[in-house]
TIVOKOL-773378 format. One line per 8 residues: number of its first residue (from 1); their letters; for each residue x, y, z of C-alpha. Coordinates in nm, 4 decimals, always signed. Example, Ala and Ser with C-alpha at 12.3 -4.5 7.8 and 13.67 -1.06 7.14 Angstrom:
BEGIN
1) as) +1.2300 -0.4500 +0.7800  +1.3670 -0.1060 +0.7140
# end
This chain:
BEGIN
1) mgltrvkd) +0.5550 +1.1739 -1.3309  +0.8528 +0.9927 -1.1831  +0.8471 +0.6190 -1.2333  +1.0949 +0.3782 -1.0805  +1.1500 +0.0441 -1.2467  +1.1251 -0.2262 -0.9839  +1.1674 -0.5565 -1.1672  +1.0565 -0.7609 -1.4656
9) vpytapga) +0.7944 -1.0264 -1.4068  +0.6985 -1.3113 -1.6376  +0.3636 -1.2587 -1.8059  +0.1592 -1.4859 -2.0281  -0.1176 -1.3267 -2.2298  -0.4486 -1.5148 -2.2160  -0.4462 -1.7819 -2.4866  -0.0828 -1.7146 -2.5789
17) rfhfrepv) +0.1709 -1.9910 -2.6307  +0.4680 -1.7799 -2.5311  +0.5941 -1.5820 -2.2368  +0.7342 -1.2327 -2.2382  +0.8568 -1.0021 -1.9692  +0.6427 -0.7082 -1.8673  +0.8099 -0.4258 -1.6762  +0.6676 -0.3525 -1.3344
25) vmldaahc) +0.6936 +0.0083 -1.2287  +0.6334 +0.1798 -0.9003  +0.5232 +0.5393 -0.8714  +0.7193 +0.7809 -0.6579  +0.5839 +0.8170 -0.3048  +0.4286 +1.1534 -0.3936  +0.1924 +0.9747 -0.6365  +0.0865 +0.6990 -0.3956
33) qrieiahv) -0.2095 +0.6877 -0.1594  -0.0614 +0.7303 +0.1883  -0.1804 +0.4932 +0.4613  -0.0509 +0.5733 +0.8088  -0.0417 +0.3727 +1.1312  +0.0048 +0.5736 +1.4497  +0.0176 +0.4906 +1.8195  -0.2254 +0.6921 +2.0311
41) segwivte) -0.3122 +0.6758 +2.3998  -0.6093 +0.4434 +2.3293  -0.4164 +0.2021 +2.1037  -0.3470 +0.2393 +1.7314  -0.5181 +0.4280 +1.4495  -0.5031 +0.3837 +1.0743  -0.5590 +0.6740 +0.8370  -0.6034 +0.6664 +0.4610
49) ggrlagrf) -0.5270 +0.9902 +0.2817  -0.5577 +1.1791 +0.6112  -0.9006 +1.0313 +0.6976  -0.9514 +0.7962 +0.9911  -0.9922 +0.4372 +0.8709  -1.0113 +0.2683 +1.2119  -0.8990 +0.2366 +1.5742  -0.7325 -0.0815 +1.6983
57) etvetayq) -0.6032 -0.2273 +2.0243  -0.2856 -0.3808 +1.8770  -0.0374 -0.2825 +1.6101  -0.0938 -0.6211 +1.4432  -0.4630 -0.5533 +1.3827  -0.3773 -0.2019 +1.2640  -0.1373 -0.3493 +1.0067  -0.4002 -0.6024 +0.8982
65) qalaicdd) -0.6396 -0.3153 +0.8286  -0.3710 -0.1147 +0.6472  -0.2883 -0.4122 +0.4248  -0.6577 -0.4729 +0.3539  -0.6838 -0.1099 +0.2397  -0.3774 -0.1619 +0.0177  -0.5405 -0.4694 -0.1371  -0.8597 -0.2749 -0.2108
73) lfeqgvps) -0.6639 +0.0118 -0.3657  -0.4547 -0.2327 -0.5709  -0.7738 -0.3867 -0.7123  -0.8762 -0.0346 -0.8201  -0.5359 +0.0273 -0.9803  -0.4332 +0.2816 -0.7154  -0.0769 +0.2564 -0.5803  -0.0360 +0.2906 -0.2041
81) rvyelpqa) +0.2250 +0.2885 +0.0694  +0.1971 +0.2156 +0.4413  +0.3866 +0.4251 +0.6952  +0.4156 +0.3643 +1.0683  +0.4546 +0.7033 +1.2307  +0.7030 +0.7386 +1.5180  +0.5575 +0.7771 +1.8646  +0.5478 +1.1281 +2.0034
89) a) +0.7916 +1.1903 +2.2881
# end
């Protein structure tokens, strides 16, 4: 499993009187839940893992939904990435 070290963040254990640095790692894209935003003739769609998560009139509302999905996945301990797909010619 490929891990990429992103940065160190300060961390204080509950009840501790000291700080230490905990490494933050990010999984390679292949190990992340893929969330896609795509422009379609009726507006924008968001998919999560290949399943439709919603249809939206603007790209802004599509991104809001994608970020809400990321937040939910983060709370479950699941890494995710958002991709905006290029428009078809």
